[in-house]
Residue frames relative to the residue before (quaternion, step in Angstrom):
aa qw qx qy qz dx dy dz
M 1.0000 0.0000 0.0000 0.0000 0.00 0.00 0.00
R 0.6451 0.5251 -0.3295 0.4467 3.57 0.98 -0.84
A 0.6302 0.5409 -0.3356 0.4446 3.61 1.00 -0.83
I 0.6592 0.4855 -0.3281 0.4712 3.62 0.90 -0.78
L 0.6541 0.5074 -0.3131 0.4656 3.59 0.93 -0.89
L 0.6520 0.5118 -0.3031 0.4702 3.60 0.98 -0.84
A 0.6514 0.5147 -0.3053 0.4665 3.58 0.98 -0.82
L 0.6571 0.5083 -0.2993 0.4693 3.59 1.03 -0.84
L 0.6838 0.4915 -0.2829 0.4592 3.58 1.02 -0.76
T 0.7322 0.4218 -0.2399 0.4779 3.61 1.06 -0.71
A 0.4683 0.7026 -0.4264 0.3243 3.59 1.24 -0.25
P 0.6816 0.4698 -0.3309 0.4529 3.68 0.80 -0.80
M 0.6431 0.5265 -0.3306 0.4471 3.59 1.06 -0.65
L 0.6771 0.4996 -0.2900 0.4558 3.60 1.08 -0.61
A 0.4924 0.6756 -0.4319 0.3385 3.60 1.20 -0.34
G 0.6380 0.5202 -0.3168 0.4711 3.59 1.02 -0.77
C 0.6328 0.5352 -0.3274 0.4538 3.57 1.01 -0.76
F 0.6634 0.4911 -0.3165 0.4675 3.59 0.92 -0.85
S 0.6236 0.5288 -0.3420 0.4632 3.59 1.06 -0.71
A 0.6689 0.4961 -0.3080 0.4601 3.58 0.93 -0.85
V 0.6364 0.5201 -0.3263 0.4669 3.54 1.00 -0.80
K 0.6332 0.5306 -0.3243 0.4608 3.57 0.96 -0.84
T 0.6587 0.5086 -0.3083 0.4608 3.60 0.94 -0.88
V 0.6680 0.4989 -0.3000 0.4635 3.57 0.92 -0.88
V 0.6775 0.4953 -0.2960 0.4561 3.61 0.95 -0.84
T 0.7364 0.4296 -0.2412 0.4637 3.61 0.92 -0.80
A 0.4859 0.6958 -0.4204 0.3210 3.62 1.22 -0.38
P 0.6860 0.4682 -0.3342 0.4455 3.71 0.75 -0.80
V 0.6277 0.5335 -0.3423 0.4519 3.57 1.04 -0.70
K 0.6530 0.5040 -0.3033 0.4771 3.57 0.99 -0.81
A 0.6450 0.5259 -0.3178 0.4543 3.55 1.01 -0.83
V 0.6407 0.5080 -0.3245 0.4755 3.61 0.97 -0.80
G 0.6457 0.5218 -0.3184 0.4576 3.58 0.96 -0.81
Q 0.6478 0.5105 -0.3165 0.4685 3.58 0.99 -0.84
V 0.6496 0.5060 -0.3219 0.4673 3.60 0.93 -0.84
A 0.6340 0.5180 -0.3345 0.4667 3.60 0.99 -0.74
D 0.6385 0.5128 -0.3286 0.4705 3.60 1.02 -0.70
W 0.6839 0.4887 -0.2987 0.4519 3.57 0.94 -0.80
T 0.7383 0.4335 -0.2436 0.4556 3.61 0.99 -0.74
T 0.7131 0.3905 -0.2742 0.5136 3.61 1.14 -0.25
T 0.3227 -0.7272 0.5750 0.1909 3.50 -1.21 0.55
S 0.3659 -0.7347 0.5211 0.2338 3.56 -0.73 0.98
Q 0.6547 -0.5061 0.3699 0.4223 3.58 -1.24 0.34
D 0.6168 0.5509 -0.3370 0.4499 3.59 1.06 -0.74
E 0.6708 0.4800 -0.2957 0.4819 3.57 0.92 -0.93
S 0.6426 0.5261 -0.3241 0.4531 3.57 0.97 -0.80
D 0.6518 0.4996 -0.3102 0.4790 3.60 0.96 -0.83
R 0.6503 0.5163 -0.3109 0.4625 3.58 0.95 -0.85
N 0.6626 0.4927 -0.3047 0.4748 3.61 0.95 -0.85
R 0.6580 0.5071 -0.3132 0.4602 3.59 0.97 -0.80
G 0.6356 0.5222 -0.3195 0.4704 3.55 1.04 -0.78
R 0.6418 0.5147 -0.3191 0.4705 3.56 0.98 -0.83
A 0.6596 0.5028 -0.3149 0.4614 3.61 0.93 -0.85
M 0.6426 0.5220 -0.3211 0.4599 3.59 1.03 -0.79
R 0.6584 0.5045 -0.3170 0.4599 3.59 0.96 -0.84
E 0.6393 0.5235 -0.3187 0.4644 3.58 1.05 -0.85
R 0.6402 0.5185 -0.3189 0.4686 3.56 1.05 -0.81
E 0.6547 0.5123 -0.3094 0.4617 3.57 0.93 -0.87
E 0.6380 0.5094 -0.3288 0.4747 3.60 0.99 -0.79
R 0.6527 0.5096 -0.3175 0.4621 3.59 0.93 -0.89
L 0.6576 0.4993 -0.3140 0.4686 3.60 0.93 -0.83
G 0.6402 0.5324 -0.3246 0.4488 3.56 0.98 -0.80
K 0.6537 0.5140 -0.2996 0.4677 3.56 0.98 -0.92
L 0.6744 0.4904 -0.2913 0.4689 3.56 0.90 -0.94
S 0.6357 0.5316 -0.3209 0.4586 3.57 1.01 -0.78
R 0.6583 0.4976 -0.3132 0.4701 3.60 0.93 -0.84
Q 0.6421 0.5123 -0.3206 0.4716 3.58 1.01 -0.84
R 0.6519 0.5132 -0.3184 0.4586 3.59 0.95 -0.84
D 0.6556 0.5145 -0.3217 0.4495 3.59 0.93 -0.88
K 0.6476 0.5048 -0.3244 0.4697 3.59 0.99 -0.79
A 0.6573 0.5023 -0.3097 0.4688 3.57 0.97 -0.87
A 0.6380 0.5233 -0.3233 0.4632 3.62 1.00 -0.80
E 0.6266 0.5322 -0.3294 0.4644 3.60 1.01 -0.81
K 0.6848 0.4637 -0.2824 0.4860 3.58 0.93 -0.88
C 0.5912 0.5545 -0.3614 0.4609 3.57 1.16 -0.61
R 0.6595 0.5034 -0.3153 0.4607 3.60 0.92 -0.85
S 0.6317 0.5129 -0.3285 0.4796 3.57 1.25 -0.43
G 0.6530 -0.5521 0.3101 0.4154 3.60 1.24 -0.08
N 0.5230 0.6286 -0.4235 0.3899 3.61 1.18 0.14
E 0.3285 -0.7893 0.4910 0.1675 3.60 -0.34 1.29
Q 0.6097 0.5526 -0.3634 0.4368 3.61 1.01 -0.67
Q 0.6688 0.4923 -0.3037 0.4669 3.56 1.01 -0.83
C 0.5726 0.5663 -0.3830 0.4525 3.62 1.14 -0.47
E 0.6655 0.4915 -0.2874 0.4826 3.53 0.97 -0.91
R 0.6416 0.5175 -0.3174 0.4688 3.60 1.01 -0.84
A 0.6352 0.5179 -0.3378 0.4628 3.61 0.95 -0.79
E 0.6536 0.5127 -0.3131 0.4603 3.57 0.98 -0.80
V 0.6432 0.5067 -0.3164 0.4790 3.60 0.99 -0.86
L 0.6640 0.4937 -0.3094 0.4687 3.62 0.90 -0.88
D 0.6160 0.5444 -0.3490 0.4498 3.59 1.05 -0.68
H 0.6498 0.4980 -0.3031 0.4877 3.57 1.03 -0.82
E 0.6458 0.5225 -0.3208 0.4550 3.59 0.99 -0.79
I 0.6135 0.5348 -0.3321 0.4768 3.57 1.09 -0.74
E 0.6600 0.5079 -0.3052 0.4619 3.57 0.89 -0.91
A 0.6579 0.5029 -0.3085 0.4680 3.60 0.98 -0.85
T 0.6577 0.5010 -0.3243 0.4596 3.58 0.94 -0.81
M 0.6663 0.4934 -0.3090 0.4660 3.59 0.97 -0.78
A 0.6733 0.4923 -0.2973 0.4648 3.63 1.08 -0.64
A 0.5891 0.5910 -0.3781 0.4008 3.61 1.13 -0.50
P 0.4929 -0.6525 0.4810 0.3160 3.60 -1.01 0.75
I 0.4763 -0.6658 0.4929 0.2947 3.54 -1.17 0.58
């Protein structure tokens, strides 16, 4: 009878111990899961990064194209240096378009 009474009285005090043990036991599993999240890229993140890279490429091509057009306009006005610059910019545009995203 004493053993049952003692077990009933100590049960509430042990509840905290069980909670602490559960936390300690599950911590490594949670840590491994977090590391896996940090080291892998989800499809959503991959799509977002690809979209960002495509936008940056489009911006770069637009800037190069505008610079080439200005140089070509000055070339038509007789400026030989700008003719060379337009040709260099044209090659840079081609290289940017050929590069993988």
